[in-house]
Each structure stands twice: as C-alpha cells, then as structure tokens.
C-alpha positions as CSV (number, residue, x, y, z in Angstrom):
1,D,28.8,-59.5,41.1
2,R,32.5,-59.3,40.4
3,N,34.2,-62.6,41.3
4,L,38.0,-62.9,41.5
5,E,37.8,-65.8,39.0
6,Y,36.9,-63.2,36.3
7,L,39.8,-60.8,36.9
8,N,41.6,-59.9,33.7
9,N,45.2,-61.2,34.1
10,N,46.4,-58.8,31.4
11,N,46.1,-55.9,33.8
12,T,48.2,-57.4,36.6
13,A,51.8,-56.7,35.7
14,T,52.9,-56.3,39.3
15,T,51.8,-57.5,42.7
16,H,50.6,-53.9,43.4
17,D,48.3,-54.2,40.4
18,L,47.0,-57.6,41.6
19,L,46.4,-56.2,45.1
20,G,44.5,-53.2,43.6
21,N,42.3,-55.6,41.5
22,V,41.6,-57.8,44.5
23,L,40.6,-54.8,46.7
24,V,38.3,-53.3,44.1
25,T,36.7,-56.7,43.5
26,A,36.2,-57.1,47.3
27,K,34.6,-53.7,47.5
28,Y,32.0,-54.5,44.8
29,E,31.4,-58.0,46.1
30,G,30.9,-56.6,49.7
31,A,28.4,-54.0,48.4
32,S,26.6,-56.8,46.5
33,I,26.3,-58.9,49.6
34,V,25.0,-56.0,51.7
35,A,22.4,-55.2,49.0
36,K,21.2,-58.8,48.9
37,H,20.8,-59.1,52.7
38,P,19.1,-55.8,53.9
39,H,17.5,-57.7,56.7
40,K,20.9,-58.2,58.3
41,D,21.2,-54.4,59.0
42,I,18.7,-54.2,61.8
43,N,18.7,-50.8,63.5
44,G,22.2,-50.0,62.2
45,N,23.6,-53.2,63.7
46,K,26.6,-53.8,61.4
47,S,27.5,-57.2,63.1
48,G,24.8,-58.8,61.1
49,I,26.3,-57.5,57.9
50,C,29.7,-58.8,58.9
51,T,28.2,-62.3,59.4
52,A,26.7,-62.1,55.9
53,L,30.1,-61.1,54.5
C-alpha cells in the first residue's frame, strides 16, 4: 500500500509535482484495493469494484 501520509515532501517543489505524486499514489492504492477484493468483480461488473474503492 502507498498511503498519501507517506509521500516524500522533498519531491514536491511545485503543485504539479504534488498532483503527480497524488495520482501515482491513487493508482497503486486503487490496484491494491482491487486485488484485495476480487469477489467484487463478478462477471466483469465494475460497479462492485467502484463500491470497494
């Protein structure tokens, strides 16, 4: 898991850097949630995954 609380502040010189870090963190956190809840993806129904997210 990659929580936002653990972002390295030394790499965020601008708001663009911060946004990039937040988006990358969200990508990995979303993948982690999807992997932990495989039963939510029944027959390709992505709405169950959205609920888990």
